[in-house]
Predicted model as a PDB file, atoms N, CA, C, CB and O in Angstrom, pLDDT in the B-factor column:
MODEL        1                                                                  
ATOM      1  N   MET A   1     -25.827  21.286 -11.218  1.00 84.00           N  
ATOM      2  CA  MET A   1     -24.414  21.364 -11.517  1.00 84.00           C  
ATOM      3  C   MET A   1     -23.895  19.959 -11.837  1.00 84.00           C  
ATOM      4  CB  MET A   1     -23.634  21.995 -10.333  1.00 84.00           C  
ATOM      5  O   MET A   1     -24.274  18.985 -11.187  1.00 84.00           O  
ATOM      6  N   GLN A   2     -23.043  19.868 -12.822  1.00 92.00           N  
ATOM      7  CA  GLN A   2     -22.456  18.596 -13.236  1.00 92.00           C  
ATOM      8  C   GLN A   2     -21.006  18.521 -12.771  1.00 92.00           C  
ATOM      9  CB  GLN A   2     -22.544  18.422 -14.772  1.00 92.00           C  
ATOM     10  O   GLN A   2     -20.298  19.526 -12.717  1.00 92.00           O  
ATOM     11  N   TRP A   3     -20.587  17.314 -12.439  1.00 94.00           N  
ATOM     12  CA  TRP A   3     -19.232  17.069 -11.952  1.00 94.00           C  
ATOM     13  C   TRP A   3     -18.639  15.879 -12.695  1.00 94.00           C  
ATOM     14  CB  TRP A   3     -19.228  16.818 -10.420  1.00 94.00           C  
ATOM     15  O   TRP A   3     -19.354  14.957 -13.085  1.00 94.00           O  
ATOM     16  N   LEU A   4     -17.329  15.911 -12.885  1.00 93.00           N  
ATOM     17  CA  LEU A   4     -16.600  14.756 -13.389  1.00 93.00           C  
ATOM     18  C   LEU A   4     -15.450  14.504 -12.425  1.00 93.00           C  
ATOM     19  CB  LEU A   4     -16.085  14.983 -14.863  1.00 93.00           C  
ATOM     20  O   LEU A   4     -14.618  15.380 -12.189  1.00 93.00           O  
ATOM     21  N   VAL A   5     -15.415  13.308 -11.877  1.00 95.00           N  
ATOM     22  CA  VAL A   5     -14.320  12.907 -10.993  1.00 95.00           C  
ATOM     23  C   VAL A   5     -13.440  11.951 -11.775  1.00 95.00           C  
ATOM     24  CB  VAL A   5     -14.849  12.242  -9.663  1.00 95.00           C  
ATOM     25  O   VAL A   5     -13.922  10.944 -12.293  1.00 95.00           O  
ATOM     26  N   THR A   6     -12.159  12.257 -11.866  1.00 93.00           N  
ATOM     27  CA  THR A   6     -11.245  11.428 -12.637  1.00 93.00           C  
ATOM     28  C   THR A   6      -9.870  11.429 -11.978  1.00 93.00           C  
ATOM     29  CB  THR A   6     -11.152  11.925 -14.096  1.00 93.00           C  
ATOM     30  O   THR A   6      -9.528  12.332 -11.215  1.00 93.00           O  
ATOM     31  N   LYS A   7      -9.109  10.419 -12.283  1.00 89.00           N  
ATOM     32  CA  LYS A   7      -7.720  10.412 -11.816  1.00 89.00           C  
ATOM     33  C   LYS A   7      -6.865  11.138 -12.837  1.00 89.00           C  
ATOM     34  CB  LYS A   7      -7.200   8.957 -11.588  1.00 89.00           C  
ATOM     35  O   LYS A   7      -7.260  11.279 -13.995  1.00 89.00           O  
ATOM     36  N   ASP A   8      -5.723  11.587 -12.424  1.00 85.00           N  
ATOM     37  CA  ASP A   8      -4.804  12.254 -13.331  1.00 85.00           C  
ATOM     38  C   ASP A   8      -4.028  11.183 -14.074  1.00 85.00           C  
ATOM     39  CB  ASP A   8      -3.845  13.225 -12.570  1.00 85.00           C  
ATOM     40  O   ASP A   8      -2.956  10.764 -13.636  1.00 85.00           O  
ATOM     41  N   GLY A   9      -4.569  10.744 -15.189  1.00 81.00           N  
ATOM     42  CA  GLY A   9      -3.964   9.668 -15.967  1.00 81.00           C  
ATOM     43  C   GLY A   9      -3.003  10.159 -17.027  1.00 81.00           C  
ATOM     44  O   GLY A   9      -2.459   9.357 -17.786  1.00 81.00           O  
ATOM     45  N   GLY A  10      -2.783  11.467 -17.093  1.00 79.00           N  
ATOM     46  CA  GLY A  10      -1.864  12.006 -18.088  1.00 79.00           C  
ATOM     47  C   GLY A  10      -2.400  11.859 -19.494  1.00 79.00           C  
ATOM     48  O   GLY A  10      -3.590  11.623 -19.701  1.00 79.00           O  
ATOM     49  N   ALA A  11      -1.512  12.000 -20.451  1.00 78.00           N  
ATOM     50  CA  ALA A  11      -1.900  11.934 -21.860  1.00 78.00           C  
ATOM     51  C   ALA A  11      -2.445  10.563 -22.233  1.00 78.00           C  
ATOM     52  CB  ALA A  11      -0.714  12.275 -22.747  1.00 78.00           C  
ATOM     53  O   ALA A  11      -3.397  10.457 -23.007  1.00 78.00           O  
ATOM     54  N   VAL A  12      -1.847   9.521 -21.688  1.00 79.00           N  
ATOM     55  CA  VAL A  12      -2.277   8.157 -22.012  1.00 79.00           C  
ATOM     56  C   VAL A  12      -3.715   7.918 -21.561  1.00 79.00           C  
ATOM     57  CB  VAL A  12      -1.341   7.126 -21.355  1.00 79.00           C  
ATOM     58  O   VAL A  12      -4.476   7.224 -22.235  1.00 79.00           O  
ATOM     59  N   GLY A  13      -4.083   8.498 -20.419  1.00 80.00           N  
ATOM     60  CA  GLY A  13      -5.426   8.312 -19.876  1.00 80.00           C  
ATOM     61  C   GLY A  13      -6.457   9.285 -20.432  1.00 80.00           C  
ATOM     62  O   GLY A  13      -7.618   9.259 -20.024  1.00 80.00           O  
ATOM     63  N   GLY A  14      -6.044  10.139 -21.359  1.00 88.00           N  
ATOM     64  CA  GLY A  14      -6.971  11.075 -21.977  1.00 88.00           C  
ATOM     65  C   GLY A  14      -7.376  12.236 -21.077  1.00 88.00           C  
ATOM     66  O   GLY A  14      -8.477  12.772 -21.202  1.00 88.00           O  
ATOM     67  N   PHE A  15      -6.485  12.620 -20.173  1.00 90.00           N  
ATOM     68  CA  PHE A  15      -6.827  13.668 -19.206  1.00 90.00           C  
ATOM     69  C   PHE A  15      -7.204  14.982 -19.882  1.00 90.00           C  
ATOM     70  CB  PHE A  15      -5.663  13.900 -18.258  1.00 90.00           C  
ATOM     71  O   PHE A  15      -8.200  15.599 -19.505  1.00 90.00           O  
ATOM     72  N   MET A  16      -6.443  15.415 -20.857  1.00 91.00           N  
ATOM     73  CA  MET A  16      -6.729  16.706 -21.505  1.00 91.00           C  
ATOM     74  C   MET A  16      -8.093  16.688 -22.192  1.00 91.00           C  
ATOM     75  CB  MET A  16      -5.630  17.048 -22.529  1.00 91.00           C  
ATOM     76  O   MET A  16      -8.813  17.686 -22.166  1.00 91.00           O  
ATOM     77  N   GLU A  17      -8.445  15.573 -22.799  1.00 92.00           N  
ATOM     78  CA  GLU A  17      -9.744  15.463 -23.450  1.00 92.00           C  
ATOM     79  C   GLU A  17     -10.873  15.581 -22.425  1.00 92.00           C  
ATOM     80  CB  GLU A  17      -9.850  14.132 -24.211  1.00 92.00           C  
ATOM     81  O   GLU A  17     -11.896  16.215 -22.686  1.00 92.00           O  
ATOM     82  N   LYS A  18     -10.675  14.961 -21.251  1.00 93.00           N  
ATOM     83  CA  LYS A  18     -11.679  15.052 -20.191  1.00 93.00           C  
ATOM     84  C   LYS A  18     -11.806  16.485 -19.696  1.00 93.00           C  
ATOM     85  CB  LYS A  18     -11.322  14.116 -19.026  1.00 93.00           C  
ATOM     86  O   LYS A  18     -12.914  16.978 -19.485  1.00 93.00           O  
ATOM     87  N   ALA A  19     -10.671  17.154 -19.510  1.00 93.00           N  
ATOM     88  CA  ALA A  19     -10.685  18.535 -19.038  1.00 93.00           C  
ATOM     89  C   ALA A  19     -11.367  19.445 -20.058  1.00 93.00           C  
ATOM     90  CB  ALA A  19      -9.252  19.023 -18.761  1.00 93.00           C  
ATOM     91  O   ALA A  19     -12.148  20.320 -19.683  1.00 93.00           O  
ATOM     92  N   LYS A  20     -11.080  19.245 -21.337  1.00 94.00           N  
ATOM     93  CA  LYS A  20     -11.715  20.057 -22.380  1.00 94.00           C  
ATOM     94  C   LYS A  20     -13.211  19.808 -22.442  1.00 94.00           C  
ATOM     95  CB  LYS A  20     -11.086  19.766 -23.739  1.00 94.00           C  
ATOM     96  O   LYS A  20     -13.992  20.739 -22.638  1.00 94.00           O  
ATOM     97  N   ALA A  21     -13.618  18.544 -22.274  1.00 94.00           N  
ATOM     98  CA  ALA A  21     -15.044  18.208 -22.292  1.00 94.00           C  
ATOM     99  C   ALA A  21     -15.764  18.882 -21.130  1.00 94.00           C  
ATOM    100  CB  ALA A  21     -15.244  16.679 -22.228  1.00 94.00           C  
ATOM    101  O   ALA A  21     -16.883  19.367 -21.296  1.00 94.00           O  
ATOM    102  N   CYS A  22     -15.142  18.917 -19.965  1.00 94.00           N  
ATOM    103  CA  CYS A  22     -15.734  19.591 -18.807  1.00 94.00           C  
ATOM    104  C   CYS A  22     -15.891  21.081 -19.081  1.00 94.00           C  
ATOM    105  CB  CYS A  22     -14.871  19.369 -17.549  1.00 94.00           C  
ATOM    106  O   CYS A  22     -16.934  21.668 -18.790  1.00 94.00           O  
ATOM    107  N   ALA A  23     -14.865  21.679 -19.634  1.00 94.00           N  
ATOM    108  CA  ALA A  23     -14.925  23.108 -19.936  1.00 94.00           C  
ATOM    109  C   ALA A  23     -16.030  23.386 -20.947  1.00 94.00           C  
ATOM    110  CB  ALA A  23     -13.568  23.608 -20.472  1.00 94.00           C  
ATOM    111  O   ALA A  23     -16.754  24.373 -20.813  1.00 94.00           O  
ATOM    112  N   TYR A  24     -16.168  22.542 -21.944  1.00 95.00           N  
ATOM    113  CA  TYR A  24     -17.186  22.708 -22.979  1.00 95.00           C  
ATOM    114  C   TYR A  24     -18.597  22.582 -22.401  1.00 95.00           C  
ATOM    115  CB  TYR A  24     -16.981  21.676 -24.090  1.00 95.00           C  
ATOM    116  O   TYR A  24     -19.496  23.332 -22.781  1.00 95.00           O  
ATOM    117  N   CYS A  25     -18.787  21.633 -21.483  1.00 93.00           N  
ATOM    118  CA  CYS A  25     -20.107  21.375 -20.905  1.00 93.00           C  
ATOM    119  C   CYS A  25     -20.401  22.232 -19.685  1.00 93.00           C  
ATOM    120  CB  CYS A  25     -20.226  19.926 -20.534  1.00 93.00           C  
ATOM    121  O   CYS A  25     -21.536  22.267 -19.210  1.00 93.00           O  
ATOM    122  N   GLY A  26     -19.384  22.925 -19.170  1.00 94.00           N  
ATOM    123  CA  GLY A  26     -19.573  23.720 -17.974  1.00 94.00           C  
ATOM    124  C   GLY A  26     -19.578  22.895 -16.700  1.00 94.00           C  
ATOM    125  O   GLY A  26     -20.061  23.347 -15.662  1.00 94.00           O  
ATOM    126  N   ALA A  27     -19.042  21.683 -16.778  1.00 95.00           N  
ATOM    127  CA  ALA A  27     -18.979  20.807 -15.607  1.00 95.00           C  
ATOM    128  C   ALA A  27     -17.739  21.134 -14.787  1.00 95.00           C  
ATOM    129  CB  ALA A  27     -18.972  19.316 -16.029  1.00 95.00           C  
ATOM    130  O   ALA A  27     -16.760  21.675 -15.300  1.00 95.00           O  
ATOM    131  N   ARG A  28     -17.800  20.802 -13.525  1.00 95.00           N  
ATOM    132  CA  ARG A  28     -16.635  20.978 -12.656  1.00 95.00           C  
ATOM    133  C   ARG A  28     -15.821  19.694 -12.656  1.00 95.00           C  
ATOM    134  CB  ARG A  28     -17.065  21.360 -11.207  1.00 95.00           C  
ATOM    135  O   ARG A  28     -16.364  18.590 -12.691  1.00 95.00           O  
ATOM    136  N   LEU A  29     -14.533  19.863 -12.616  1.00 95.00           N  
ATOM    137  CA  LEU A  29     -13.608  18.731 -12.700  1.00 95.00           C  
ATOM    138  C   LEU A  29     -12.922  18.534 -11.350  1.00 95.00           C  
ATOM    139  CB  LEU A  29     -12.554  18.955 -13.824  1.00 95.00           C  
ATOM    140  O   LEU A  29     -12.320  19.459 -10.806  1.00 95.00           O  
ATOM    141  N   ILE A  30     -13.020  17.331 -10.827  1.00 95.00           N  
ATOM    142  CA  ILE A  30     -12.305  16.957  -9.608  1.00 95.00           C  
ATOM    143  C   ILE A  30     -11.252  15.950 -10.016  1.00 95.00           C  
ATOM    144  CB  ILE A  30     -13.272  16.371  -8.505  1.00 95.00           C  
ATOM    145  O   ILE A  30     -11.572  14.906 -10.584  1.00 95.00           O  
ATOM    146  N   VAL A  31      -9.986  16.259  -9.726  1.00 94.00           N  
ATOM    147  CA  VAL A  31      -8.873  15.413 -10.153  1.00 94.00           C  
ATOM    148  C   VAL A  31      -8.255  14.743  -8.931  1.00 94.00           C  
ATOM    149  CB  VAL A  31      -7.807  16.240 -10.926  1.00 94.00           C  
ATOM    150  O   VAL A  31      -7.835  15.410  -7.986  1.00 94.00           O  
ATOM    151  N   LEU A  32      -8.207  13.417  -8.968  1.00 92.00           N  
ATOM    152  CA  LEU A  32      -7.566  12.647  -7.908  1.00 92.00           C  
ATOM    153  C   LEU A  32      -6.135  12.366  -8.337  1.00 92.00           C  
ATOM    154  CB  LEU A  32      -8.341  11.319  -7.611  1.00 92.00           C  
ATOM    155  O   LEU A  32      -5.890  11.808  -9.406  1.00 92.00           O  
ATOM    156  N   ARG A  33      -5.211  12.754  -7.502  1.00 87.00           N  
ATOM    157  CA  ARG A  33      -3.798  12.532  -7.818  1.00 87.00           C  
ATOM    158  C   ARG A  33      -3.187  11.586  -6.806  1.00 87.00           C  
ATOM    159  CB  ARG A  33      -3.021  13.863  -7.846  1.00 87.00           C  
ATOM    160  O   ARG A  33      -3.572  11.562  -5.636  1.00 87.00           O  
ATOM    161  N   ARG A  34      -2.251  10.826  -7.268  1.00 82.00           N  
ATOM    162  CA  ARG A  34      -1.507   9.920  -6.397  1.00 82.00           C  
ATOM    163  C   ARG A  34      -0.562  10.747  -5.530  1.00 82.00           C  
ATOM    164  CB  ARG A  34      -0.719   8.854  -7.229  1.00 82.00           C  
ATOM    165  O   ARG A  34       0.103  11.655  -6.029  1.00 82.00           O  
ATOM    166  N   PRO A  35      -0.500  10.442  -4.252  1.00 83.00           N  
ATOM    167  CA  PRO A  35       0.432  11.195  -3.406  1.00 83.00           C  
ATOM    168  C   PRO A  35       1.879  10.941  -3.827  1.00 83.00           C  
ATOM    169  CB  PRO A  35       0.239  10.819  -1.925  1.00 83.00           C  
ATOM    170  O   PRO A  35       2.211   9.889  -4.374  1.00 83.00           O  
ATOM    171  N   ARG A  36       2.718  11.918  -3.561  1.00 82.00           N  
ATOM    172  CA  ARG A  36       4.138  11.754  -3.880  1.00 82.00           C  
ATOM    173  C   ARG A  36       4.702  10.583  -3.111  1.00 82.00           C  
ATOM    174  CB  ARG A  36       4.930  13.034  -3.563  1.00 82.00           C  
ATOM    175  O   ARG A  36       4.402  10.382  -1.934  1.00 82.00           O  
ATOM    176  N   GLU A  37       5.517   9.824  -3.794  1.00 81.00           N  
ATOM    177  CA  GLU A  37       6.153   8.674  -3.162  1.00 81.00           C  
ATOM    178  C   GLU A  37       7.561   9.029  -2.740  1.00 81.00           C  
ATOM    179  CB  GLU A  37       6.165   7.468  -4.106  1.00 81.00           C  
ATOM    180  O   GLU A  37       8.302   9.675  -3.481  1.00 81.00           O  
ATOM    181  N   ASN A  38       7.916   8.608  -1.568  1.00 83.00           N  
ATOM    182  CA  ASN A  38       9.281   8.765  -1.098  1.00 83.00           C  
ATOM    183  C   ASN A  38       9.932   7.388  -1.113  1.00 83.00           C  
ATOM    184  CB  ASN A  38       9.328   9.410   0.332  1.00 83.00           C  
ATOM    185  O   ASN A  38      10.494   6.931  -0.117  1.00 83.00           O  
ATOM    186  N   GLY A  39       9.840   6.754  -2.251  1.00 85.00           N  
ATOM    187  CA  GLY A  39      10.312   5.392  -2.390  1.00 85.00           C  
ATOM    188  C   GLY A  39      11.819   5.261  -2.283  1.00 85.00           C  
ATOM    189  O   GLY A  39      12.552   6.234  -2.104  1.00 85.00           O  
ATOM    190  N   GLU A  40      12.238   4.036  -2.398  1.00 88.00           N  
ATOM    191  CA  GLU A  40      13.660   3.734  -2.298  1.00 88.00           C  
ATOM    192  C   GLU A  40      14.270   3.626  -3.683  1.00 88.00           C  
ATOM    193  CB  GLU A  40      13.887   2.436  -1.511  1.00 88.00           C  
ATOM    194  O   GLU A  40      13.572   3.440  -4.680  1.00 88.00           O  
ATOM    195  N   THR A  41      15.572   3.747  -3.723  1.00 90.00           N  
ATOM    196  CA  THR A  41      16.273   3.573  -4.987  1.00 90.00           C  
ATOM    197  C   THR A  41      16.442   2.076  -5.258  1.00 90.00           C  
ATOM    198  CB  THR A  41      17.656   4.297  -4.963  1.00 90.00           C  
ATOM    199  O   THR A  41      16.311   1.247  -4.358  1.00 90.00           O  
ATOM    200  N   VAL A  42      16.725   1.763  -6.477  1.00 92.00           N  
ATOM    201  CA  VAL A  42      16.973   0.371  -6.851  1.00 92.00           C  
ATOM    202  C   VAL A  42      18.164  -0.172  -6.072  1.00 92.00           C  
ATOM    203  CB  VAL A  42      17.220   0.245  -8.373  1.00 92.00           C  
ATOM    204  O   VAL A  42      18.160  -1.316  -5.618  1.00 92.00           O  
ATOM    205  N   GLU A  43      19.175   0.665  -5.927  1.00 92.00           N  
ATOM    206  CA  GLU A  43      20.382   0.235  -5.223  1.00 92.00           C  
ATOM    207  C   GLU A  43      20.088  -0.129  -3.769  1.00 92.00           C  
ATOM    208  CB  GLU A  43      21.442   1.331  -5.281  1.00 92.00           C  
ATOM    209  O   GLU A  43      20.597  -1.131  -3.268  1.00 92.00           O  
ATOM    210  N   SER A  44      19.267   0.680  -3.087  1.00 92.00           N  
ATOM    211  CA  SER A  44      18.969   0.381  -1.683  1.00 92.00           C  
ATOM    212  C   SER A  44      18.137  -0.894  -1.542  1.00 92.00           C  
ATOM    213  CB  SER A  44      18.231   1.557  -1.039  1.00 92.00           C  
ATOM    214  O   SER A  44      18.307  -1.641  -0.579  1.00 92.00           O  
ATOM    215  N   ILE A  45      17.256  -1.140  -2.479  1.00 92.00           N  
ATOM    216  CA  ILE A  45      16.456  -2.372  -2.440  1.00 92.00           C  
ATOM    217  C   ILE A  45      17.352  -3.582  -2.682  1.00 92.00           C  
ATOM    218  CB  ILE A  45      15.317  -2.326  -3.494  1.00 92.00           C  
ATOM    219  O   ILE A  45      17.226  -4.593  -1.992  1.00 92.00           O  
ATOM    220  N   LEU A  46      18.257  -3.485  -3.658  1.00 94.00           N  
ATOM    221  CA  LEU A  46      19.176  -4.588  -3.940  1.00 94.00           C  
ATOM    222  C   LEU A  46      20.072  -4.874  -2.737  1.00 94.00           C  
ATOM    223  CB  LEU A  46      20.034  -4.267  -5.173  1.00 94.00           C  
ATOM    224  O   LEU A  46      20.335  -6.032  -2.413  1.00 94.00           O  
ATOM    225  N   GLU A  47      20.535  -3.820  -2.084  1.00 94.00           N  
ATOM    226  CA  GLU A  47      21.382  -4.003  -0.908  1.00 94.00           C  
ATOM    227  C   GLU A  47      20.621  -4.713   0.205  1.00 94.00           C  
ATOM    228  CB  GLU A  47      21.906  -2.651  -0.409  1.00 94.00           C  
ATOM    229  O   GLU A  47      21.167  -5.591   0.873  1.00 94.00           O  
ATOM    230  N   ARG A  48      19.373  -4.339   0.402  1.00 90.00           N  
ATOM    231  CA  ARG A  48      18.570  -4.998   1.433  1.00 90.00           C  
ATOM    232  C   ARG A  48      18.349  -6.481   1.091  1.00 90.00           C  
ATOM    233  CB  ARG A  48      17.211  -4.278   1.595  1.00 90.00           C  
ATOM    234  O   ARG A  48      18.366  -7.333   1.979  1.00 90.00           O  
ATOM    235  N   CYS A  49      18.144  -6.779  -0.182  1.00 94.00           N  
ATOM    236  CA  CYS A  49      17.970  -8.172  -0.613  1.00 94.00           C  
ATOM    237  C   CYS A  49      19.255  -8.980  -0.389  1.00 94.00           C  
ATOM    238  CB  CYS A  49      17.562  -8.226  -2.104  1.00 94.00           C  
ATOM    239  O   CYS A  49      19.204 -10.130   0.046  1.00 94.00           O  
ATOM    240  N   ARG A  50      20.387  -8.376  -0.685  1.00 93.00           N  
ATOM    241  CA  ARG A  50      21.668  -9.059  -0.488  1.00 93.00           C  
ATOM    242  C   ARG A  50      21.874  -9.406   0.976  1.00 93.00           C  
ATOM    243  CB  ARG A  50      22.826  -8.189  -0.991  1.00 93.00           C  
ATOM    244  O   ARG A  50      22.380 -10.481   1.297  1.00 93.00           O  
ATOM    245  N   LYS A  51      21.486  -8.504   1.861  1.00 93.00           N  
ATOM    246  CA  LYS A  51      21.628  -8.774   3.298  1.00 93.00           C  
ATOM    247  C   LYS A  51      20.723  -9.910   3.753  1.00 93.00           C  
ATOM    248  CB  LYS A  51      21.319  -7.518   4.106  1.00 93.00           C  
ATOM    249  O   LYS A  51      21.075 -10.652   4.670  1.00 93.00           O  
ATOM    250  N   LEU A  52      19.570 -10.054   3.127  1.00 91.00           N  
ATOM    251  CA  LEU A  52      18.653 -11.124   3.512  1.00 91.00           C  
ATOM    252  C   LEU A  52      19.113 -12.497   3.002  1.00 91.00           C  
ATOM    253  CB  LEU A  52      17.257 -10.821   2.987  1.00 91.00           C  
ATOM    254  O   LEU A  52      18.783 -13.526   3.591  1.00 91.00           O  
ATOM    255  N   LEU A  53      19.874 -12.500   1.908  1.00 87.00           N  
ATOM    256  CA  LEU A  53      20.347 -13.764   1.328  1.00 87.00           C  
ATOM    257  C   LEU A  53      21.614 -14.147   1.998  1.00 87.00           C  
ATOM    258  CB  LEU A  53      20.555 -13.661  -0.192  1.00 87.00           C  
ATOM    259  O   LEU A  53      22.198 -15.180   1.672  1.00 87.00           O  
TER     260      LEU A  53                                                      
ENDMDL                                                                          
END                                                                             
């Protein structure tokens, strides 16, 4: 059995081409995705910087 491990790079990273190649060759595709970020807004970061200055 053949496997392809790749990150989910979207269109820029050629993800669809990789997925199609796996389907054509009968390989299994393992996709690594970045976990969802619960980041901060720009405003909250700026406010924190202002408090430090």
